[in-house]
Every structure is written in C-alpha cells, then in structure tokens.
C-alpha atoms as one frame of an Amber mdcrd trajectory, in Angstrom:
protein
 -10.807 -76.602 131.717 -13.014 -73.542 132.213 -16.311 -74.209 133.962 -18.697
 -72.361 131.652 -21.497 -72.740 134.184 -19.547 -70.512 136.593 -18.334 -67.982
 134.036 -18.324 -64.396 135.320 -18.347 -61.326 133.097 -15.619 -58.773 133.747
 -17.063 -55.279 134.238 -15.819 -51.930 132.984 -15.411 -50.851 136.617 -12.836
 -53.599 137.189 -10.928 -52.503 134.089 -11.012 -48.867 135.277  -9.686 -49.827
 138.703  -6.827 -51.888 137.270  -5.924 -49.190 134.733  -6.220 -46.394 137.311
  -8.715 -44.413 135.202 -12.364 -43.465 135.409 -15.154 -45.731 134.181 -16.061
 -43.129 131.549 -12.499 -43.364 130.175 -13.012 -47.091 129.644 -16.271 -46.360
 127.851 -14.611 -43.788 125.580 -11.812 -46.201 124.781 -14.299 -48.682 123.313
 -16.496 -46.098 121.570 -15.502 -45.535 117.906 -14.553 -41.913 117.291 -14.522
 -40.925 120.974 -11.735 -38.640 122.176  -9.212 -40.176 124.570  -5.507 -39.633
 125.269  -3.250 -42.245 123.688  -1.520 -43.044 127.007  -4.917 -43.595 128.679
  -6.061 -45.783 125.792  -2.943 -47.923 126.160  -3.502 -48.415 129.905  -7.154
 -49.338 129.384  -6.383 -51.823 126.611  -3.633 -53.432 128.683  -6.007 -53.855
 131.628  -8.810 -55.136 129.382  -6.547 -57.754 127.827  -5.253 -58.857 131.216
  -8.785 -59.291 132.608 -10.334 -60.682 129.411 -12.800 -57.801 129.203 -15.175
 -57.336 126.278 -17.568 -54.370 126.120 -21.272 -55.197 126.355 -22.860 -53.898
 123.166 -26.369 -54.455 124.509 -25.713 -52.401 127.621 -24.121 -49.658 125.545
 -27.223 -49.587 123.360 -29.430 -49.046 126.406 -27.364 -46.009 127.340 -27.204
 -44.472 123.862 -30.663 -45.535 122.636 -28.870 -47.013 119.626 -28.347 -50.742
 119.121 -25.453 -50.333 116.680 -27.218 -52.859 114.416 -27.916 -52.130 110.753
 -30.346 -54.478 109.030 -29.720 -55.711 105.480 -32.562 -57.277 103.500 -31.497
 -59.092 100.338 -34.087 -60.550  97.979 -31.864 -62.922  95.987 -28.738 -63.937
  97.883 -28.013 -66.626  95.263 -27.420 -63.929  92.650 -23.657 -63.216  92.515
 -24.280 -59.466  92.244 -26.295 -59.355  95.474 -23.819 -61.619  97.253 -21.077
 -59.083  96.428 -23.298 -56.175  97.435 -24.139 -57.693 100.838 -20.439 -58.361
 101.446 -19.565 -54.747 100.586 -22.351 -53.435 102.838 -21.226 -55.609 105.758
 -17.621 -54.417 105.405 -18.748 -50.777 105.224 -21.019 -51.126 108.272 -18.326
 -52.846 110.338 -15.812 -50.216 109.310 -18.063 -47.598 110.911 -18.159 -49.448
 114.233 -21.597 -51.027 113.767 -22.797 -54.572 113.144 -24.773 -55.895 110.145
 -27.831 -58.090 110.621 -28.715 -59.879 107.361 -32.189 -61.150 106.497 -32.667
 -63.084 103.227 -35.980 -62.968 101.371 -36.896 -65.707  98.907 -38.106 -63.170
  96.360 -38.427 -59.416  95.898 -42.001 -59.250  97.231 -41.158 -61.163 100.423
 -39.393 -58.209 102.061 -42.709 -56.984 103.470 -42.826 -59.976 105.814 -39.230
 -59.551 106.994 -39.081 -55.821 107.670 -41.523 -55.747 110.626 -39.517 -58.576
 112.219 -36.315 -56.569 111.864 -37.835 -53.847 114.052 -37.951 -56.320 116.956
 -34.128 -56.366 116.905 -34.082 -52.593 117.516 -32.010 -51.966 114.389 -30.874
 -48.374 113.873 -31.708 -48.540 110.163 -32.286 -50.917 107.264 -30.701 -51.299
 103.834 -33.026 -53.005 101.341 -31.604 -54.420  98.102 -33.941 -54.511  95.097
 -37.168 -55.388  96.876 -40.614 -53.875  96.612 -42.076 -52.416  99.812 -45.718
 -51.766 100.624 -46.999 -48.457 101.936 -47.901 -50.246 105.181 -44.274 -51.213
 105.840 -42.799 -47.806 105.063 -45.354 -46.184 107.381 -44.482 -48.699 110.101
 -40.798 -47.711 109.867 -41.647 -44.031 109.735 -43.636 -44.382 112.966 -40.695
 -46.185 114.601 -38.303 -43.454 113.386 -36.189 -46.152 111.740 -34.768 -45.149
 108.349 -34.819 -47.313 105.215 -32.397 -46.895 102.319 -33.084 -48.666  99.025
 -30.235 -50.059  96.920 -30.248 -51.031  93.254 -33.705 -49.562  92.725 -35.552
 -46.264  92.772 -38.077 -45.314  95.420 -41.681 -45.220  94.222 -43.882 -42.221
  94.937 -45.559 -43.887  97.942 -42.308 -45.083  99.558 -41.180 -42.744 102.334
 -37.522 -43.712 102.663 -34.318 -42.060 103.879 -32.748 -42.402 100.455 -32.347
 -44.556  97.368 -29.259 -45.358  95.345 -28.631 -47.284  92.158 -26.442 -47.361
  89.117 -27.408 -45.120  86.210 -29.218 -48.003  84.532 -30.453 -45.917  81.617
 -26.951 -44.756  80.656 -25.453 -48.211  81.235 -27.951 -49.915  78.938 -27.415
 -47.233  76.292 -23.721 -48.228  76.222 -24.765 -51.721  75.118 -27.039 -50.289
  72.409 -24.153 -48.175  71.113 -21.838 -51.198  71.087 -24.308 -53.380  69.177
 -24.902 -50.656  66.582 -21.225 -49.810  66.170 -20.359 -53.487  65.569 -22.941
 -53.906  62.826 -25.737 -55.637  64.698 -29.121 -54.912  63.101 -31.600 -57.262
  64.832 -31.309 -56.559  68.577 -33.489 -58.161  71.260 -33.925 -57.555  74.984
 -34.600 -59.898  77.910 -36.122 -58.069  80.871 -35.780 -59.151  84.497 -38.879
 -58.555  86.624 -41.449 -56.303  85.019 -42.316 -54.476  88.250 -38.746 -53.411
  89.127 -37.241 -50.027  88.336 -33.902 -51.595  87.369 -35.403 -53.663  84.567
 -37.595 -50.798  83.367 -34.673 -48.359  83.286 -32.390 -50.798  81.477 -35.104
 -51.375  78.865 -35.629 -47.617  78.503 -31.920 -46.906  78.055 -31.417 -49.767
  75.597 -34.406 -48.873  73.405 -33.540 -45.159  73.414 -29.936 -45.968  72.523
 -31.022 -48.181  69.631 -33.361 -45.475  68.381 -30.483 -43.025  68.087 -28.924
 -45.463  65.618 -32.164 -46.012  63.707 -32.697 -49.486  65.191 -35.734 -51.171
  66.763 -36.149 -54.318  68.817 -36.958 -57.452  66.841 -37.798 -59.319  70.020
 -38.442 -58.837  73.719 -38.952 -61.395  76.473 -38.878 -61.722  80.264 -36.400
 -63.925  82.140 -37.225 -63.206  85.807 -33.577 -62.305  86.523 -32.591 -65.988
  86.897 -30.849 -68.681  84.868 -33.911 -70.851  84.182 -35.921 -67.824  83.107
 -33.069 -66.736  80.841 -32.971 -70.176  79.220 -36.694 -70.137  78.464 -36.542
 -66.592  77.071 -33.537 -67.466  74.895 -35.331 -70.472  73.375 -38.320 -68.329
  72.449 -36.246 -65.525  70.938 -33.789 -67.745  69.063 -36.591 -69.970  67.794
 -38.524 -67.032  66.314 -38.888 -66.545  62.550 -36.787 -63.370  62.780 -33.851
 -64.480  64.864 -31.958 -61.674  66.655 -28.273 -61.158  65.960 -27.717 -59.489
  69.377 -29.355 -59.998  72.777 -29.019 -57.684  75.768 -30.079 -59.163  79.112
 -31.044 -57.093  82.156 -28.555 -59.050  84.259 -25.596 -61.384  83.790 -27.285
 -64.536  85.103 -29.782 -64.464  82.230 -27.024 -63.607  79.764 -25.062 -66.727
  80.769 -28.197 -68.780  80.122 -28.540 -67.212  76.659 -24.940 -68.147  75.832
 -25.448 -71.763  76.893 -28.696 -72.136  74.943 -27.338 -70.411  71.821 -24.268
 -72.639  71.676 -25.578 -76.009  72.843 -29.141 -75.995  71.480 -28.953 -73.782
  68.382 -25.336 -74.355  67.359 -24.663 -70.635  67.090 -21.194 -69.123  67.163
 -20.733 -66.209  69.605 -20.126 -63.424  68.664 -20.096 -64.180  64.912 -23.744
 -65.329  64.740 -24.977 -63.719  67.940 -23.676 -60.984  70.248 -24.671 -61.254
  73.922 -24.310 -58.722  76.729 -25.451 -58.578  80.335 -25.474 -56.148  83.239
 -23.780 -56.323  86.705 -20.275 -57.662  85.949 -20.874 -60.726  88.134 -17.843
 -62.966  88.656 -19.039 -66.010  86.600 -19.229 -63.855  83.471 -15.481 -63.194
  83.617 -14.646 -66.917  83.372 -12.911 -67.919  80.143 -15.814 -70.197  79.199
 -18.116 -67.165  79.003 -16.010 -63.968  78.771 -19.263 -61.996  78.851 -19.537
 -58.371  77.788 -21.371 -56.533  80.559 -21.908 -53.280  82.450 -20.107 -52.832
  85.753 -21.713 -51.177  88.777 -19.425 -49.657  91.398 -20.542 -51.877  94.280
 -18.068 -50.543  96.838 -19.164 -46.949  96.237 -22.818 -47.980  96.280 -22.317
 -49.570  99.713 -20.374 -46.555 100.995 -23.005 -44.061  99.856 -25.919 -46.148
 101.138 -24.544 -46.493 104.659 -23.713 -42.782 104.547 -27.359 -42.009 103.746
 -28.450 -43.975 106.819 -25.957 -42.207 109.059 -27.009 -38.826 107.684 -30.627
 -39.539 108.569 -29.674 -40.774 112.052 -27.678 -37.597 112.699 -29.998 -35.020
 111.110 -33.343 -36.688 110.393 -33.079 -35.533 106.769 -33.719 -37.512 103.625
 -30.922 -37.793 101.078 -31.485 -36.960  97.433 -31.686 -39.974  95.088 -28.253
 -40.953  93.802 -27.443 -42.536  90.431 -23.896 -43.811  90.081 -22.054 -43.940
  86.730 -21.515 -47.341  85.079 -18.601 -48.759  83.121 -18.753 -50.875  79.963
 -16.732 -54.107  80.272 -16.115 -55.359  76.746 -15.256 -59.041  76.406 -15.476
 -61.864  73.838 -19.280 -62.190  73.485 -19.478 -59.061  71.342 -17.589 -58.108
  68.208
C-alpha cells in the first residue's frame, strides 16, 4: 500500500531527463496549442506515464500570470435550463484547456456577494448567468482586469462587462404570439418571470408586439417569479378571473408546467381545446409525454461557445465584444392547437 504521508511529486525535470529532452519541451507538451514535434511529444508522454507525472497547474499559473480557471456564477441551478447551460459552459471551457469553477447563488440578486469571493481564486474571467450586478462589483472586476461576460441577459448601462449574450427573446416571444393568433386564440395572457430582468421584459415586449400585429391585446398579466410555485399562484389568479384566457404564454417552461397542472387538476380544463399553453427555454421536463409543452428553444451550445469566446477575446486583446442575440426556434407540441 502506498504511504501517502511519504508521497513525492515527480518534477518536469525528471520527465525531461528520462525522455532525453529539455524541460521546456515537457512544458510545451502539456500546454494546449503549443508547438512540439510529434516524436518529442511521444517520448515525453511515455516518460510521464512511466514516472506518474502530472503537470502542476498552480505552478504553471505563476509562470503565465493566468490561473486557467474560469468562474461560472449561476443564480438558479435548480432550473433545468440553467443546469444545461452550466454543463455546456463547463464542456466548452474544458475543451479550451481551462477549468471551470462554479459558484451557485440562491437568487439573481445574490451574485454580488459571490463575485468578490471569486476574485480570491485568481480566476481569469467570469461567466454570469441571468444575475443582476451592482456598479460596485463591475468596478471591482474592472480594477482587477478580470472580464465578466453575461449570459441570458442584456448588460445595463452601468455594467462595464466584456460582453453579453442571450437569445433573441423579442423574436422568440413573437413566434408564440403568431402561433396563438393563427390557431384562433383570442384571449391571450402572459406570466412574467422576474420584473427586473431583461429576459422577462424582452419576452413580454415581443409577445405584446406580436399580438398587436394580429389585432389582439392581453386579457391578463401576472408574475410567476420564474419558478413552479410562482407559476401555480399566477395560474390560479388568471384562470379564476371573470374573463378567463384561452391561451397563456409563460416567460419560462417551469412556470408553464405549473399552469398545465393547475389548469387540468384544479379547473378541469382540456389542453389545448380549452386553453393553449406555451413556455420558453425548451427544458427537458416539457418534452415528457405528460406535458408535451410547446416552447421556444435557445441554442445553449452556441451560447456557451460564444460566451467563452468573448472571454478569450478580452483576455487576448482587452477589447469588449458587441452584444450578441442568438436566433430562437419554435418547438410546437401538444399544448397548442
């Protein structure tokens, strides 16, 4: 049995000596993208495997002044959409030879407390998913020359960030308005997420503008806080109103699933005959046969790719990236006619 108390780390010099190459050749072999002859790489890897060598990422960071760590701050890890987004970001970061460091906030406003702590880990940059940042935090990162990229929301005027990326929420919501109108719905309603988020505002804007083009107005509007319980409460208020809607668009899928459950179990409504329901995000639970939810799909893999690219661009050039809005796709299922 190995005596862990007497464990000794193998050095790059020992690998170089066994492989008959320079120490810098060993370093290049373990540096993503570095140029090295294939025969030299083979000799180094053979020696490293024989000795049990693993490169020291901390020591490499001291030499390059880069830790190789990319922070991810997620405000609602229980939301299936954000779980998928964090997974896609981690895969993208690892594919570029870096390591993700994930911090979970309990709510969107809690990111302010986490971001200063992330700086203590010497992260090269931070990806923030749908959280509101204060001017104090963005200035702190600017002073540390550590870039922030926002995902699934737009940067506000006072947020000095390296870039922001989201789906084209306005166009995506307009697709739902078109679908409701084209299938004969005349009493549409909307359930917003969080009032202070750009995603919810943009989805409301796109939906209302789309309805207007068909000569339709909202008969009801409520707020569901982007979660299941909030969606349930909003559904009860809307469906219990004197003018009951015949179609409800929710700013995310989690609220839409709550609307479906309340409509069927508490009001005895048939979906989609009595009520059409649509969400936004294309989260996995909505595809289950029990729900078969009509929704709007965001290209999560591309969003992750572009976001990490924005960080790398800032690290290489110090330049901000222009805001990016990615096209959405309507996913039509059984909850609409």
